[in-house]
Structure formats: C-alpha cells, structure tokens
MINUPA-724605 format. One record per residue (C-alpha): residue number from 1; residue in one letter; y, x, z. Coordinates in Angstrom, 3 decimals. Layout:
% MINUPA-724605
REC  resi  resn         v         u         w
REC   NUM     a         Y         X         Z
...
END
This chain:
% MINUPA-724605
REC  resi  resn         v         u         w
REC     1     m   -12.230     5.124     8.245
REC     2     v   -10.484     2.186     6.597
REC     3     l   -12.465     0.556     3.809
REC     4     p   -10.886     0.977     0.361
REC     5     n   -11.197    -2.737    -0.427
REC     6     l    -8.695    -3.663     2.331
REC     7     s    -5.091    -4.090     1.260
REC     8     e    -2.306    -2.214     3.063
REC     9     k    -1.283    -5.466     4.789
REC    10     e    -4.826    -6.205     6.022
REC    11     a    -5.342    -2.629     7.204
REC    12     t    -2.044    -2.683     9.106
REC    13     s    -2.979    -5.911    10.898
REC    14     l    -6.518    -4.710    11.731
REC    15     f    -5.396    -1.266    12.933
REC    16     p    -2.191    -1.708    14.978
REC    17     k    -2.235     1.971    16.040
REC    18     g    -1.825     2.851    12.381
REC    19     f    -3.753     4.977     9.931
REC    20     s    -3.125     8.070     7.868
REC    21     v    -3.594     8.347     4.118
REC    22     t    -5.073    11.552     2.702
REC    23     n    -3.520    12.738    -0.552
REC    24     l    -6.126    13.053    -3.292
REC    25     p    -5.795    14.785    -6.679
REC    26     s    -6.043    11.383    -8.398
REC    27     g    -3.011    10.127    -6.453
REC    28     k    -4.900     7.050    -5.267
REC    29     p    -4.864     6.197    -1.533
REC    30     y    -8.638     5.895    -1.074
REC    31     l    -9.067     7.967     2.097
REC    32     r    -7.430     6.173     5.012
REC    33     v    -8.345     7.255     8.531
REC    34     t    -7.553     5.665    11.904
REC    35     p    -7.309     7.398    15.282
REC    36     q   -10.539     7.288    17.287
REC    37     p   -10.515     4.969    20.321
END
C-alpha cells in the first residue's frame, strides 16, 4: 500500500516496480497498491 500523502513522483521513485491505482467513486487516487516482494 502506498501512503496517500506521497506524491506520484515520490511513489514512483520509492517503488520502481510500479504501483496500481484503484478507481474510487470520488475519482481521487487514494488507493495505490504495489506488488508484494
């Protein structure tokens, strides 16, 4: 799980394998999940 207070740029640098964003009804990208190691 990627913390919501991280920007897209910070999350990309911390998680080089990438992350997926779950679509929420509000349209905000709060749920971001990384692959498990």
